[in-house]
C-alpha positions as CSV (number, residue, x, y, z in Angstrom):
1,M,27.2,57.1,80.5
2,K,30.9,56.5,79.6
3,T,31.2,53.0,81.1
4,H,28.0,52.1,79.0
5,R,29.6,53.5,75.7
6,I,32.9,51.4,76.8
7,L,30.8,47.9,77.4
8,L,28.8,48.8,73.6
9,L,32.6,49.5,72.2
10,S,33.7,45.9,73.6
11,I,30.5,44.0,72.3
12,F,31.1,45.7,69.1
13,L,34.7,44.8,68.6
14,F,33.9,41.5,70.0
15,I,31.4,40.8,67.7
16,A,33.5,42.3,64.7
17,G,36.8,39.7,65.6
18,I,34.7,37.2,65.6
19,G,33.8,38.1,62.1
20,V,37.5,38.8,61.0
21,G,38.4,35.3,62.4
22,W,35.7,33.3,60.4
23,V,36.7,35.2,57.4
24,L,40.8,34.3,57.6
25,F,40.5,31.4,59.6
26,R,37.0,29.2,58.3
27,P,38.1,25.9,56.5
28,S,39.0,26.1,52.9
29,L,37.1,24.0,50.5
30,D,39.4,20.6,51.0
31,Y,39.1,20.3,54.3
32,N,35.1,20.8,54.2
33,L,33.4,17.0,54.5
34,D,31.0,17.6,52.5
35,N,33.8,17.6,49.6
36,L,35.9,14.5,51.1
37,V,36.1,11.7,48.7
38,A,38.1,9.4,50.9
39,M,41.0,9.5,53.8
40,Q,42.9,6.6,54.9
41,W,46.2,6.0,57.4
42,V,48.5,3.6,55.4
43,D,52.0,2.5,56.6
44,G,55.4,3.7,55.6
45,K,58.6,2.9,56.2
46,Y,58.7,5.4,58.9
47,G,55.7,3.6,60.7
48,K,52.6,2.1,61.1
49,G,49.8,4.4,59.8
50,F,52.2,7.3,59.1
51,Y,50.7,8.4,55.9
52,G,47.5,9.9,55.6
53,V,45.9,9.6,52.5
54,Q,43.1,12.6,51.6
55,V,41.2,12.8,48.0
56,W,38.7,15.5,48.1
57,L,36.9,17.5,45.1
58,E,36.4,20.8,44.2
59,P,33.6,22.0,41.5
60,E,35.1,22.6,38.0
61,D,32.8,24.1,35.4
62,E,29.9,21.5,35.4
63,K,32.3,19.0,36.7
64,Y,34.4,18.3,39.8
65,S,38.4,18.1,39.7
66,V,39.5,15.1,42.3
67,N,42.2,16.1,44.3
68,G,45.0,14.3,46.5
69,R,47.5,14.9,49.3
70,V,49.3,12.7,51.6
71,W,49.7,13.5,55.4
72,I,53.4,12.9,56.4
73,G,53.1,12.0,59.7
74,R,50.1,12.8,62.3
75,G,50.1,16.1,64.6
76,N,51.8,18.7,62.2
77,L,51.0,20.3,58.8
78,Y,53.2,18.5,56.7
79,W,51.9,16.7,53.6
80,Q,53.0,16.2,50.1
81,D,50.4,17.6,47.4
82,L,49.4,14.7,44.6
83,G,47.6,17.9,42.9
84,K,44.3,17.0,40.8
85,I,44.2,13.1,40.2
86,G,41.2,12.9,38.2
87,I,38.0,14.1,37.0
88,A,34.6,13.3,38.2
89,N,31.1,14.1,36.9
90,S,29.3,14.0,40.3
91,P,30.0,13.5,44.0
92,E,29.1,9.9,43.7
93,E,31.6,9.5,40.8
94,A,34.5,10.5,42.8
95,V,33.6,8.4,45.7
96,Q,33.1,5.2,43.5
97,T,36.0,5.9,41.4
98,F,38.9,7.3,43.5
99,G,37.0,6.0,47.0
100,D,39.4,2.8,47.6
101,I,42.8,3.8,48.9
102,L,45.3,0.7,48.9
103,L,48.9,0.3,49.6
104,D,49.9,-2.3,47.2
105,G,53.6,-3.4,47.8
106,P,55.7,-0.4,46.2
107,T,52.6,1.2,45.1
108,L,50.1,3.7,46.4
109,K,46.7,3.2,44.8
110,I,43.7,5.7,44.8
111,G,41.2,4.6,42.5
112,R,42.7,4.1,39.5
113,Y,45.2,6.6,40.0
114,S,48.6,5.2,41.7
115,I,52.3,6.8,42.7
116,E,55.2,5.0,43.6
117,K,55.2,5.0,47.4
118,K,59.2,5.6,47.2
119,L,57.9,9.1,46.0
120,I,55.9,9.6,48.9
121,E,58.6,8.7,51.2
122,Q,61.4,11.1,50.2
123,H,60.2,13.6,52.5
124,R,63.5,12.8,54.8
């Protein structure tokens, strides 16, 4: 009888742990592939494919805010937040307007948004 209670308590705690873990560590909205507009690795002064440009959208009223960040290197959680880079009426419009990522000389272009490459490379 005592063993049966311990087994039931263990199963309950296991299931509760999974639930709490899901709530605390589930992917946030900006990591959800459904919200991804574009992702591309571009070269920088620290190496080929060193910067990862990520663009995603978030619902905002009846439109969508388009946000960006630049990952600094791979295998770490170091990134530069570009913040809100635009607004779109739909996910499809966001992809059309901000889906092209191009490193054009000294400028990183994300659709119609642009930032100087030297601003991204100031992390070191």
